[in-house]
PLY file of the C-alpha trace (Angstrom):
ply
format ascii 1.0
element vertex 644
property float x
property float y
property float z
element edge 643
property int vertex1
property int vertex2
end_header
22.71 12.73 -8.80
23.47 13.55 -5.19
20.79 12.94 -2.55
22.81 14.66 0.16
19.90 16.88 1.11
17.91 13.81 2.30
20.55 13.00 4.71
20.96 16.25 6.38
20.20 16.22 10.09
17.17 18.14 11.46
16.14 19.27 14.95
12.55 18.55 16.31
12.33 19.93 19.79
15.25 18.49 21.91
15.89 15.66 19.55
18.15 15.60 16.52
17.11 13.25 13.61
19.96 11.92 11.28
18.07 12.54 8.12
14.76 13.67 6.64
13.01 10.23 6.31
10.09 9.24 8.51
8.16 5.92 8.85
4.77 7.20 9.73
2.34 5.12 11.98
0.68 2.31 10.17
-1.33 -0.64 11.84
0.96 -3.63 11.33
-1.57 -6.20 12.15
1.16 -8.00 14.27
0.39 -6.76 17.89
-1.07 -8.95 20.32
-4.51 -9.45 22.20
-2.87 -8.16 25.33
-2.26 -4.76 23.64
1.40 -5.35 23.20
4.05 -5.47 20.51
4.82 -8.86 19.31
8.32 -10.31 18.40
7.27 -9.92 14.92
6.26 -6.29 15.59
9.59 -5.40 16.99
11.54 -7.25 14.15
9.22 -5.38 11.52
9.83 -1.85 12.97
13.65 -2.66 13.80
14.18 -3.51 10.13
13.11 -0.05 9.02
15.42 1.57 11.73
18.28 -0.59 10.41
17.23 0.43 6.92
18.14 3.95 7.66
14.70 5.78 8.63
15.72 8.61 11.16
12.21 8.47 12.74
9.92 5.55 13.33
6.36 6.17 14.39
5.33 2.61 14.84
1.46 2.53 14.83
-1.39 4.36 16.63
-1.28 3.64 20.39
-4.36 3.91 22.65
-4.55 6.23 25.56
-7.47 4.34 26.95
-8.99 0.77 26.62
-12.25 2.63 25.73
-10.62 4.38 22.81
-9.06 1.42 20.75
-9.30 1.24 17.07
-9.02 -2.55 17.00
-8.92 -5.19 19.50
-5.07 -5.50 19.43
-4.02 -1.93 19.48
-0.97 -1.33 21.51
-1.93 0.24 24.96
-0.41 3.26 26.71
-3.06 3.56 29.56
-1.10 1.82 32.07
2.47 1.52 33.39
2.41 -2.36 33.22
2.88 -1.84 29.33
6.32 -0.15 29.99
8.55 -3.42 29.71
6.99 -4.34 26.47
7.27 -0.89 25.10
10.77 -0.64 26.19
11.71 -3.75 24.42
10.46 -2.09 21.29
12.27 1.36 21.80
15.42 -0.40 22.77
15.40 -2.43 19.46
14.78 0.70 17.46
17.53 2.65 19.15
19.97 -0.18 18.73
19.41 -0.06 14.86
20.22 3.72 14.85
16.55 5.48 14.78
14.71 7.66 16.88
10.91 6.73 17.72
7.99 8.66 18.61
4.71 7.35 20.23
1.46 8.34 18.51
-1.14 9.00 21.02
-4.59 7.85 19.69
-8.34 7.60 20.72
-10.86 6.58 18.27
-13.69 8.66 19.72
-16.88 8.26 17.69
-15.07 5.77 15.46
-14.93 3.28 18.30
-16.66 0.03 17.95
-18.46 -1.45 20.99
-17.34 -4.94 20.24
-13.55 -3.69 20.77
-14.14 -1.48 23.79
-17.13 -3.05 25.71
-18.74 0.47 25.87
-20.76 2.67 23.71
-18.81 4.99 21.46
-18.42 8.60 22.47
-17.16 11.71 20.82
-17.27 15.51 20.88
-20.95 15.31 19.71
-23.71 12.55 19.39
-22.93 11.94 15.61
-22.59 8.51 14.33
-19.68 7.48 12.26
-20.54 7.04 8.70
-18.56 3.78 8.32
-19.80 2.20 11.60
-23.40 3.44 12.35
-23.29 2.95 16.07
-24.97 5.21 18.19
-22.52 7.82 19.77
-23.00 9.80 23.09
-21.44 13.20 23.56
-18.68 13.55 26.01
-19.55 15.78 29.11
-17.45 18.70 29.69
-15.92 17.08 32.66
-15.10 14.01 30.59
-13.20 16.17 28.11
-10.96 17.35 30.67
-10.38 13.76 31.98
-9.46 12.80 28.37
-6.96 15.58 28.27
-5.43 14.05 31.49
-5.41 10.64 29.78
-3.21 12.03 27.04
-0.75 13.38 29.58
-0.60 10.10 31.39
0.03 8.04 28.14
2.76 10.47 26.99
4.50 10.16 30.32
4.20 6.33 30.03
5.73 6.65 26.52
8.65 8.77 27.82
9.38 6.22 30.55
9.32 3.38 28.00
12.19 5.24 26.09
10.15 6.92 23.43
12.03 10.06 22.00
8.95 12.11 21.38
5.14 12.26 21.08
2.89 12.59 17.89
-0.55 13.97 18.90
-2.95 12.21 16.48
-5.40 14.80 15.39
-5.96 13.46 11.75
-7.74 10.66 9.98
-11.01 11.36 11.78
-9.89 10.10 15.19
-10.63 11.97 18.51
-8.35 14.92 18.12
-9.58 15.45 14.49
-13.20 15.00 15.68
-12.76 18.02 17.87
-11.32 20.08 15.10
-13.78 19.10 12.40
-16.80 21.01 11.57
-18.63 17.84 10.64
-18.20 16.03 13.91
-17.99 18.91 16.45
-21.28 20.51 17.31
-20.45 21.51 20.88
-21.62 24.73 22.51
-19.05 24.84 25.33
-15.34 26.02 25.14
-14.53 23.01 22.90
-16.90 23.86 20.13
-18.05 26.62 17.73
-15.25 28.74 16.79
-11.76 27.82 15.36
-10.24 28.75 18.84
-12.84 26.55 20.47
-12.63 23.63 18.34
-8.60 23.76 18.64
-8.73 23.97 22.35
-8.76 20.27 23.02
-5.60 19.84 20.81
-4.14 22.92 22.55
-4.92 21.41 26.19
-3.48 18.11 25.41
-0.19 19.81 24.30
-0.07 21.69 27.69
-0.76 18.52 29.61
1.99 16.50 27.83
4.34 19.44 28.06
3.67 19.52 31.81
4.47 15.90 32.45
7.25 15.42 29.99
9.24 18.65 30.26
10.02 21.56 27.96
12.53 19.94 25.68
10.53 16.83 24.94
9.40 16.71 21.21
5.67 16.97 20.64
4.39 17.04 17.00
0.91 17.25 15.73
-0.46 15.13 12.95
-3.22 16.75 10.97
-5.24 15.79 7.72
-4.92 18.67 5.03
-8.25 17.45 3.84
-10.85 15.18 5.35
-12.68 14.47 1.99
-15.78 14.60 3.93
-18.69 16.89 3.17
-18.77 19.69 5.62
-15.51 18.40 7.30
-12.36 20.27 7.44
-10.66 21.45 4.35
-7.17 22.55 3.73
-8.11 26.12 4.56
-9.20 24.86 8.02
-5.98 22.57 8.43
-3.77 25.68 7.77
-5.58 27.67 10.48
-4.97 24.93 12.89
-1.48 24.36 11.95
-0.62 28.00 12.63
-2.43 27.72 15.91
-0.34 24.64 16.72
2.79 26.46 16.12
1.69 29.33 18.45
0.76 26.82 21.04
4.36 25.32 21.03
4.04 22.18 18.86
7.45 21.32 17.37
6.46 20.15 14.05
3.51 19.37 11.87
2.93 16.00 10.16
0.55 16.82 7.42
-1.54 13.82 6.33
-4.86 13.42 4.35
-8.14 11.87 4.74
-10.44 10.25 7.23
-11.91 6.97 8.20
-15.24 8.12 7.08
-14.21 10.31 4.05
-11.52 7.83 2.78
-8.13 8.73 1.34
-5.90 7.80 4.26
-4.44 5.13 2.15
-4.62 5.72 -1.46
-4.41 3.57 -4.37
-2.37 3.95 -7.55
-4.85 6.37 -8.99
-3.55 9.07 -6.67
-0.16 10.47 -8.14
2.95 10.19 -6.04
3.22 13.26 -3.85
-0.44 14.39 -4.28
-0.50 15.91 -0.80
2.79 18.12 -1.31
0.99 21.21 -2.62
-0.80 21.33 0.92
2.49 21.07 2.65
4.02 23.65 0.37
1.33 26.10 1.42
1.80 25.18 5.14
5.60 25.83 4.80
4.72 29.33 3.69
2.97 30.24 7.02
4.74 28.31 9.74
8.48 28.13 10.80
8.47 24.78 12.54
9.39 21.71 10.51
6.68 20.33 8.20
6.53 16.72 7.48
4.71 15.67 4.29
3.36 12.32 3.12
1.27 10.83 0.13
2.28 7.94 -2.09
5.93 9.11 -2.15
7.90 6.08 -3.48
10.90 7.47 -5.35
14.23 9.27 -3.87
14.17 11.58 -6.89
10.68 12.77 -5.69
11.93 13.10 -2.20
14.94 15.06 -3.23
12.75 17.49 -5.42
10.34 17.95 -2.37
13.34 18.97 -0.20
15.11 20.89 -2.75
12.13 23.13 -3.36
11.40 23.75 0.24
8.03 22.34 0.07
8.59 20.19 3.10
11.44 19.79 5.81
10.82 16.03 6.06
9.24 13.24 4.03
7.13 10.48 5.45
7.11 7.15 3.52
4.23 5.16 4.41
3.76 2.12 2.29
7.03 2.80 0.65
8.57 1.79 4.02
6.53 -1.38 4.04
7.61 -2.12 0.46
11.27 -1.55 1.14
12.68 -1.03 4.64
15.99 -0.34 3.07
14.95 2.67 0.92
17.26 5.16 2.96
20.36 2.89 2.89
19.90 2.21 -0.70
19.40 5.75 -1.52
22.41 6.80 0.42
24.62 4.18 -1.05
23.50 4.91 -4.69
21.66 1.65 -5.00
18.46 3.21 -6.21
18.02 0.56 -9.03
17.64 -2.04 -6.08
14.76 -0.01 -4.42
11.35 -1.84 -4.34
9.00 0.86 -5.25
5.54 0.86 -3.92
3.05 0.48 -6.82
0.00 1.51 -4.94
-1.71 -1.77 -5.34
-2.88 -2.07 -1.63
-2.97 -5.93 -2.05
-1.15 -6.73 1.13
-0.35 -3.55 3.15
-3.94 -2.40 3.52
-6.19 -5.39 2.51
-3.93 -8.02 4.31
-5.55 -11.16 3.21
-2.70 -13.57 3.06
-1.25 -15.96 0.54
-1.56 -19.01 2.63
-2.51 -19.93 6.30
-0.42 -18.01 8.71
0.27 -15.32 6.29
-1.15 -12.71 8.43
-0.21 -9.04 9.23
1.13 -6.34 6.96
3.21 -7.23 3.89
3.82 -6.21 0.34
2.69 -7.83 -3.00
6.28 -7.15 -4.61
8.28 -7.90 -1.46
6.80 -10.77 0.50
9.75 -10.63 2.98
8.04 -7.41 4.42
6.21 -8.42 7.60
8.13 -11.68 7.92
11.30 -10.35 9.48
10.99 -12.47 12.40
10.29 -15.60 10.20
11.80 -15.42 6.94
15.61 -15.10 6.31
17.57 -15.65 3.11
20.36 -18.31 4.07
23.20 -19.66 2.19
22.17 -22.92 0.62
23.71 -26.18 2.18
24.10 -27.68 -1.16
24.73 -25.52 -4.26
22.73 -26.65 -7.29
22.27 -25.89 -10.94
19.00 -24.41 -11.53
17.06 -23.38 -14.60
14.07 -21.09 -14.44
11.72 -21.10 -17.51
10.11 -17.59 -17.66
11.38 -14.22 -16.72
8.08 -12.75 -15.35
7.81 -11.57 -11.70
7.74 -15.16 -10.34
10.69 -16.36 -12.30
12.68 -13.24 -11.53
11.83 -13.32 -7.79
12.85 -16.86 -7.42
16.01 -16.33 -9.54
17.60 -13.55 -7.49
16.86 -15.19 -4.12
18.37 -18.60 -5.31
21.43 -16.89 -6.65
21.85 -14.81 -3.49
21.77 -18.15 -1.56
24.68 -19.57 -3.76
23.00 -21.59 -6.33
23.97 -21.41 -10.19
20.85 -20.00 -11.78
19.97 -19.43 -15.40
16.58 -17.89 -16.38
15.46 -18.42 -19.98
12.78 -16.22 -21.51
11.29 -16.59 -24.93
10.76 -13.02 -25.54
13.26 -10.18 -26.02
12.27 -8.61 -22.58
11.51 -9.49 -19.00
8.23 -9.13 -17.25
5.50 -11.27 -18.93
1.89 -10.24 -18.53
3.17 -8.07 -15.59
4.39 -5.59 -18.26
0.96 -5.51 -19.68
-0.44 -4.70 -16.32
1.56 -1.58 -16.15
0.06 -0.18 -19.34
-3.37 1.08 -18.15
-3.47 4.64 -16.64
-1.56 5.10 -13.20
0.08 1.75 -13.06
3.25 2.49 -14.60
5.18 1.80 -11.39
4.65 -2.00 -11.95
7.37 -1.78 -14.57
9.87 -0.58 -11.94
9.38 -3.77 -10.20
10.55 -5.94 -13.02
13.64 -3.73 -13.38
14.35 -4.15 -9.69
14.18 -7.93 -9.93
16.49 -8.01 -13.02
19.06 -5.61 -11.00
19.08 -8.04 -8.23
19.44 -10.90 -10.65
22.57 -9.32 -12.00
23.87 -8.29 -8.71
23.66 -11.85 -7.25
24.73 -13.73 -10.59
21.50 -15.16 -11.93
21.92 -15.09 -15.69
18.86 -14.03 -17.93
18.89 -15.25 -21.43
16.25 -13.70 -23.71
14.83 -14.91 -26.94
15.39 -18.49 -25.80
12.58 -20.97 -25.93
12.82 -23.94 -23.66
11.61 -27.34 -25.10
12.47 -30.99 -24.82
15.35 -30.62 -27.18
16.77 -27.83 -25.10
16.49 -29.82 -21.77
18.28 -32.74 -23.40
21.19 -30.63 -24.25
21.58 -29.11 -20.76
22.37 -30.57 -17.30
20.42 -29.19 -14.50
19.46 -30.32 -11.01
16.36 -28.07 -10.65
13.79 -26.93 -13.25
11.36 -24.21 -12.17
8.56 -23.49 -14.61
7.35 -19.90 -14.44
5.91 -19.56 -17.81
2.85 -17.49 -16.71
-0.71 -17.70 -18.44
-2.34 -16.97 -21.66
-5.79 -15.25 -22.48
-8.62 -17.45 -22.26
-10.58 -17.90 -25.51
-14.07 -19.54 -24.81
-15.79 -21.74 -27.09
-18.64 -19.26 -27.99
-20.45 -19.57 -31.34
-18.91 -17.06 -33.81
-15.54 -16.66 -32.02
-12.58 -17.18 -34.29
-9.52 -17.36 -32.31
-7.50 -16.16 -35.17
-9.53 -13.11 -35.77
-10.65 -11.78 -32.42
-9.11 -8.89 -30.77
-7.58 -9.83 -27.36
-7.34 -7.38 -24.55
-3.59 -8.55 -24.05
-2.86 -7.53 -27.71
-4.35 -3.94 -27.17
-2.24 -3.39 -24.02
0.88 -4.86 -25.81
0.55 -2.44 -28.61
-0.14 -5.11 -31.21
-3.52 -3.88 -31.95
-4.51 -0.07 -32.17
-8.10 0.77 -31.59
-9.03 4.48 -31.88
-12.08 6.47 -32.58
-14.38 3.49 -32.66
-17.50 2.10 -31.03
-15.90 -0.89 -29.00
-17.51 -3.86 -27.21
-15.41 -5.52 -24.52
-16.50 -9.01 -23.60
-15.46 -9.62 -19.96
-16.08 -7.46 -16.95
-13.11 -8.47 -14.94
-10.20 -6.32 -13.87
-8.48 -6.89 -17.26
-11.64 -5.88 -19.07
-12.24 -2.90 -17.15
-8.69 -1.58 -17.24
-8.62 -2.28 -21.08
-11.76 -0.27 -21.25
-10.14 2.62 -19.23
-7.00 2.48 -21.69
-9.28 2.55 -24.78
-11.13 5.57 -23.43
-7.85 7.43 -23.66
-8.01 6.85 -27.42
-11.43 8.47 -27.94
-13.22 5.24 -28.15
-17.00 4.75 -27.19
-16.61 1.69 -24.81
-19.16 -0.82 -23.76
-18.30 -3.65 -21.29
-20.44 -6.69 -20.88
-20.29 -9.83 -18.57
-22.53 -12.38 -17.18
-21.33 -11.51 -13.64
-23.35 -9.01 -11.53
-20.31 -7.14 -10.26
-17.50 -5.79 -12.58
-13.75 -5.98 -11.47
-15.04 -7.94 -8.42
-11.54 -9.28 -7.88
-10.11 -5.69 -7.53
-8.89 -4.25 -4.29
-12.13 -2.50 -2.93
-10.65 0.97 -2.59
-9.10 0.62 -6.19
-12.30 -0.75 -7.55
-14.25 2.23 -6.31
-11.98 4.60 -8.17
-11.79 2.53 -11.25
-15.50 2.34 -11.67
-15.81 6.08 -11.08
-13.19 6.85 -13.81
-15.09 4.58 -16.11
-18.37 6.20 -15.42
-16.87 9.61 -15.92
-15.70 8.72 -19.50
-19.36 7.43 -20.11
-18.51 3.85 -20.56
-21.58 1.64 -20.82
-21.56 -1.48 -18.54
-23.76 -4.31 -18.95
-23.71 -6.69 -16.04
-25.81 -9.99 -15.85
-25.69 -10.33 -19.54
-24.56 -13.69 -21.10
-23.02 -13.84 -24.53
-24.68 -16.47 -26.73
-23.04 -15.60 -30.00
-20.28 -13.36 -31.32
-20.98 -11.73 -34.85
-18.83 -9.37 -36.91
-20.14 -6.26 -35.53
-21.46 -7.35 -32.10
-23.14 -10.14 -30.20
-26.44 -11.81 -29.48
-26.84 -11.87 -25.73
-29.25 -13.08 -22.96
-30.25 -10.70 -20.18
-33.22 -11.41 -17.70
-34.21 -14.45 -19.67
-34.61 -12.42 -22.87
-32.35 -12.40 -26.09
-30.78 -9.04 -26.89
-29.01 -8.01 -30.09
-26.16 -5.69 -29.44
-24.72 -4.69 -32.85
-23.27 -1.74 -34.55
-19.77 -2.14 -33.12
-16.45 -1.51 -34.82
-14.56 -3.73 -32.59
-15.33 -6.53 -30.23
-12.52 -7.17 -27.71
-12.16 -10.46 -25.61
-11.15 -10.17 -22.01
-12.33 -13.30 -20.38
-9.58 -14.02 -17.98
-6.57 -16.34 -18.36
-5.48 -19.94 -17.91
-2.05 -21.28 -16.82
0.40 -21.96 -19.57
3.02 -24.80 -18.94
4.53 -26.02 -22.25
7.07 -28.38 -20.56
4.75 -29.99 -18.18
4.67 -33.38 -19.68
8.41 -34.09 -19.82
10.31 -31.73 -17.36
10.58 -34.20 -14.72
12.73 -36.41 -17.03
15.39 -34.02 -17.06
16.03 -33.03 -13.53
15.69 -34.41 -10.07
13.56 -31.70 -8.83
10.86 -29.85 -10.84
8.71 -27.09 -9.52
5.95 -24.96 -10.97
5.13 -21.50 -9.50
2.84 -18.64 -10.28
0.41 -18.54 -13.13
2.05 -21.49 -14.65
0.45 -23.54 -11.98
-2.82 -21.66 -11.71
-3.75 -18.17 -13.13
-4.07 -15.93 -10.12
-2.88 -12.53 -9.14
0.79 -11.39 -9.01
0.81 -11.30 -5.15
0.36 -15.22 -5.17
3.11 -15.65 -7.96
5.68 -13.59 -6.20
4.77 -15.06 -2.79
5.28 -18.60 -4.05
8.40 -17.75 -5.84
10.04 -16.22 -2.55
9.09 -19.16 -0.46
10.48 -21.54 -3.01
13.60 -19.62 -3.44
14.33 -20.03 0.26
13.71 -23.84 0.54
15.66 -25.19 -2.45
0 1
1 2
2 3
3 4
4 5
5 6
6 7
7 8
8 9
9 10
10 11
11 12
12 13
13 14
14 15
15 16
16 17
17 18
18 19
19 20
20 21
21 22
22 23
23 24
24 25
25 26
26 27
27 28
28 29
29 30
30 31
31 32
32 33
33 34
34 35
35 36
36 37
37 38
38 39
39 40
40 41
41 42
42 43
43 44
44 45
45 46
46 47
47 48
48 49
49 50
50 51
51 52
52 53
53 54
54 55
55 56
56 57
57 58
58 59
59 60
60 61
61 62
62 63
63 64
64 65
65 66
66 67
67 68
68 69
69 70
70 71
71 72
72 73
73 74
74 75
75 76
76 77
77 78
78 79
79 80
80 81
81 82
82 83
83 84
84 85
85 86
86 87
87 88
88 89
89 90
90 91
91 92
92 93
93 94
94 95
95 96
96 97
97 98
98 99
99 100
100 101
101 102
102 103
103 104
104 105
105 106
106 107
107 108
108 109
109 110
110 111
111 112
112 113
113 114
114 115
115 116
116 117
117 118
118 119
119 120
120 121
121 122
122 123
123 124
124 125
125 126
126 127
127 128
128 129
129 130
130 131
131 132
132 133
133 134
134 135
135 136
136 137
137 138
138 139
139 140
140 141
141 142
142 143
143 144
144 145
145 146
146 147
147 148
148 149
149 150
150 151
151 152
152 153
153 154
154 155
155 156
156 157
157 158
158 159
159 160
160 161
161 162
162 163
163 164
164 165
165 166
166 167
167 168
168 169
169 170
170 171
171 172
172 173
173 174
174 175
175 176
176 177
177 178
178 179
179 180
180 181
181 182
182 183
183 184
184 185
185 186
186 187
187 188
188 189
189 190
190 191
191 192
192 193
193 194
194 195
195 196
196 197
197 198
198 199
199 200
200 201
201 202
202 203
203 204
204 205
205 206
206 207
207 208
208 209
209 210
210 211
211 212
212 213
213 214
214 215
215 216
216 217
217 218
218 219
219 220
220 221
221 222
222 223
223 224
224 225
225 226
226 227
227 228
228 229
229 230
230 231
231 232
232 233
233 234
234 235
235 236
236 237
237 238
238 239
239 240
240 241
241 242
242 243
243 244
244 245
245 246
246 247
247 248
248 249
249 250
250 251
251 252
252 253
253 254
254 255
255 256
256 257
257 258
258 259
259 260
260 261
261 262
262 263
263 264
264 265
265 266
266 267
267 268
268 269
269 270
270 271
271 272
272 273
273 274
274 275
275 276
276 277
277 278
278 279
279 280
280 281
281 282
282 283
283 284
284 285
285 286
286 287
287 288
288 289
289 290
290 291
291 292
292 293
293 294
294 295
295 296
296 297
297 298
298 299
299 300
300 301
301 302
302 303
303 304
304 305
305 306
306 307
307 308
308 309
309 310
310 311
311 312
312 313
313 314
314 315
315 316
316 317
317 318
318 319
319 320
320 321
321 322
322 323
323 324
324 325
325 326
326 327
327 328
328 329
329 330
330 331
331 332
332 333
333 334
334 335
335 336
336 337
337 338
338 339
339 340
340 341
341 342
342 343
343 344
344 345
345 346
346 347
347 348
348 349
349 350
350 351
351 352
352 353
353 354
354 355
355 356
356 357
357 358
358 359
359 360
360 361
361 362
362 363
363 364
364 365
365 366
366 367
367 368
368 369
369 370
370 371
371 372
372 373
373 374
374 375
375 376
376 377
377 378
378 379
379 380
380 381
381 382
382 383
383 384
384 385
385 386
386 387
387 388
388 389
389 390
390 391
391 392
392 393
393 394
394 395
395 396
396 397
397 398
398 399
399 400
400 401
401 402
402 403
403 404
404 405
405 406
406 407
407 408
408 409
409 410
410 411
411 412
412 413
413 414
414 415
415 416
416 417
417 418
418 419
419 420
420 421
421 422
422 423
423 424
424 425
425 426
426 427
427 428
428 429
429 430
430 431
431 432
432 433
433 434
434 435
435 436
436 437
437 438
438 439
439 440
440 441
441 442
442 443
443 444
444 445
445 446
446 447
447 448
448 449
449 450
450 451
451 452
452 453
453 454
454 455
455 456
456 457
457 458
458 459
459 460
460 461
461 462
462 463
463 464
464 465
465 466
466 467
467 468
468 469
469 470
470 471
471 472
472 473
473 474
474 475
475 476
476 477
477 478
478 479
479 480
480 481
481 482
482 483
483 484
484 485
485 486
486 487
487 488
488 489
489 490
490 491
491 492
492 493
493 494
494 495
495 496
496 497
497 498
498 499
499 500
500 501
501 502
502 503
503 504
504 505
505 506
506 507
507 508
508 509
509 510
510 511
511 512
512 513
513 514
514 515
515 516
516 517
517 518
518 519
519 520
520 521
521 522
522 523
523 524
524 525
525 526
526 527
527 528
528 529
529 530
530 531
531 532
532 533
533 534
534 535
535 536
536 537
537 538
538 539
539 540
540 541
541 542
542 543
543 544
544 545
545 546
546 547
547 548
548 549
549 550
550 551
551 552
552 553
553 554
554 555
555 556
556 557
557 558
558 559
559 560
560 561
561 562
562 563
563 564
564 565
565 566
566 567
567 568
568 569
569 570
570 571
571 572
572 573
573 574
574 575
575 576
576 577
577 578
578 579
579 580
580 581
581 582
582 583
583 584
584 585
585 586
586 587
587 588
588 589
589 590
590 591
591 592
592 593
593 594
594 595
595 596
596 597
597 598
598 599
599 600
600 601
601 602
602 603
603 604
604 605
605 606
606 607
607 608
608 609
609 610
610 611
611 612
612 613
613 614
614 615
615 616
616 617
617 618
618 619
619 620
620 621
621 622
622 623
623 624
624 625
625 626
626 627
627 628
628 629
629 630
630 631
631 632
632 633
633 634
634 635
635 636
636 637
637 638
638 639
639 640
640 641
641 642
642 643
């Protein structure tokens, strides 16, 4: 299939972009306390430029020290920032992309500990997520803010930025003037659509005055604020038409707010969920429309452009996941694309895998965010390496080691790769996890790592093979606790349901285990018209799940009338239920047609006792070392792959 339409040039203002792919502004977590780009920041964004993106909008950039959204936000309020900014723009230009500066002020969503002053906004309305007292900007101060936007734009232009994005989305200052929820003013900046839009209009005029008639100025809007009494898609369409009439060169249509959520969405939002809004917008404006929203596949990009539902496509977390998305698409290497799964484990909730692992990254591509630190270099001494297990950890290590020149053989006892990662792809909305395994196996094939299926590695096997290195990546197995009444041979394991070995439908089901596996198994069983109950001794279900994903998962379970019993300890398992203890009292829960066990996992390393006898170097990675999440397993594998 041809993707030629993705690589057609497009004009925005006085700038020609080489293709239709945009990296939108996202906080990288790599900027400095001096409000500058770090070397890692520059390497990170440069990698996306080198990867083929036509337009890089690096991250929000503050027009005032009193408007920063975080303590390290890049500054645009003083010309002293220009040398650092120019270092960034030069690097991006050298790698073939254009770059726009996103002008930002947090307004009422400022936090005093970051700015040193009380938050202020269009009206004295506290941000729902921060709950700090907010003062209302005076009329005179509003005009001062407009001047600040112009000054910041001129600084960006001097620093080499090719254009400006006026940030009026996601609940920040521009959006606060537009929103019916946050703007209760009675002067010329509040009340009617025309008045609420006036701030954004005057900012455009000020920027145009100082930057010239051909300098691109685009507007970022949220199609829906997901906020009661906030802006809806109908409001956004009105504002977009006003923006076109004002002179804005393009509309970058996003979604959500800091208070209403859904700026960054988990896997439960389908890829392209925002496209219907951009389609409506395309029908009423003639200027280019940029759409965004969990778009992670070149076929989806092509379809959006083919049907005229947008002129350009922003790949947010997909650009985090794979900086080479454009190049791989253009060169027909789509099988090598790392596809964003919506897991949010490292791009949004950026808790690292070890000390020093900070800033933005990706669960399935830990090289993301480490462009300045991690490089895959040829091995000084080529070795013969055996990897036991073709799960995500084993495959990640395999392709990296093979790329470095080692002789790599992966042995998998099952007929397919993926391990328990394949089971994780079974619950609703998680199917993209399966793409990850296919991408890993594609890279193994490309670099010469051989995968042998239906082959179990044991001591006899190792005796008959010569290897310099053994890497154990055999994953984990379901934990079956010693609870009275539990028969390991008869109980139904959650993994067996997800693997299709057990079919449970139209039954009353009790799941023992309120972790992520138990809750997602419950969600899966709801599809098959089961009456599902989940029980666990912990007070909070799916507590290890990413917060944003957990909120949606719990709501989905609730909507299917799933019964949940926290703080309830299982004392005995019976044929049709359990005897439990809750609040110090024994409780009989019976009458169930099926009892499912989902009480976690433990590491599985069948060659642990003798592997060191058959190789000079022996390593254990991922769940084979200790049962944790895939983020840790893949990270460990990548790191080991660069070290051997």
